[in-house]
C-alpha positions in Angstrom: 91.4 194.1 90.5 89.1 193.9 93.5 89.3 196.7 96.1 88.0 195.9 99.5 86.9 198.8 101.8 87.6 198.7 105.5 85.2 201.6 106.2 82.4 200.5 108.5 80.1 203.1 107.0 80.7 201.9 103.4 80.0 198.3 104.4 76.9 198.9 106.5 73.8 197.4 105.1 70.3 198.0 106.4 68.8 195.3 108.5 66.0 193.4 106.8 62.6 194.0 108.3 60.9 191.0 109.8 57.9 190.4 107.6 56.2 187.7 109.6 56.2 186.1 113.0 58.9 183.5 113.7 59.0 180.3 115.8 62.1 178.9 117.4 62.7 175.2 116.4 65.1 173.1 118.5 67.5 171.2 116.2 68.8 168.9 118.9 66.6 167.0 121.4 69.4 166.9 123.9 70.5 170.6 123.7 67.1 172.4 123.4 68.9 175.8 123.4 70.3 175.0 119.9 67.5 176.5 117.8 66.8 178.0 114.5 64.1 180.5 113.7 61.6 179.8 110.9 58.7 181.9 109.7 55.4 180.8 111.3 53.5 181.1 108.0 55.6 178.5 106.2 53.6 175.6 104.6 53.8 172.7 107.1 55.4 170.4 104.4 58.1 173.0 103.6 58.7 173.7 107.3 59.1 169.9 108.0 61.5 169.5 105.1 63.7 172.5 106.3 63.8 171.1 109.8 64.8 167.6 108.5 67.5 169.2 106.3 68.9 171.3 109.1 68.8 168.4 111.5 70.7 166.2 109.0 73.5 168.8 108.7 73.4 169.9 112.4 77.1 168.9 112.9 78.2 171.6 110.5 76.7 174.4 112.7 78.6 175.9 115.5 76.4 177.2 118.3 79.3 178.7 120.3 83.0 179.4 119.8 84.0 176.3 121.8 82.6 174.2 118.9 84.9 175.9 116.4 88.1 174.1 117.2 90.9 174.8 114.8 89.6 178.2 113.7 92.1 181.0 114.2 90.9 183.7 116.7 91.6 186.3 114.0 88.7 184.8 112.0 86.1 185.0 114.8 87.5 187.9 116.8 86.1 191.4 116.4 87.5 194.7 117.5 85.7 197.9 118.6 86.7 201.3 117.4 87.1 203.0 120.7 88.9 206.2 121.4 90.7 205.6 124.7 91.3 209.4 125.0 87.6 210.1 125.5 85.9 210.2 128.9 83.8 207.1 129.8 80.1 207.8 129.9 78.1 205.7 132.4 
């Protein structure tokens, strides 16, 4: 039997540290804001192959929620744990 925890603290993982500089690569020549980030120190041949692969499968990526038609909001929606009884701090 698998037990899934709903505790945020139990599921929190440390963020990986960025080990090198990154460069933003546009995947779509029409929509330049659709980018991926790759390490700057990749071998040029490897970088080019990754860019070609990602470009070939670009249609499977969703860059905003409007591109995720047919996905239930429950899947992409998140809720904040907010105590409404506490005073708002501004």
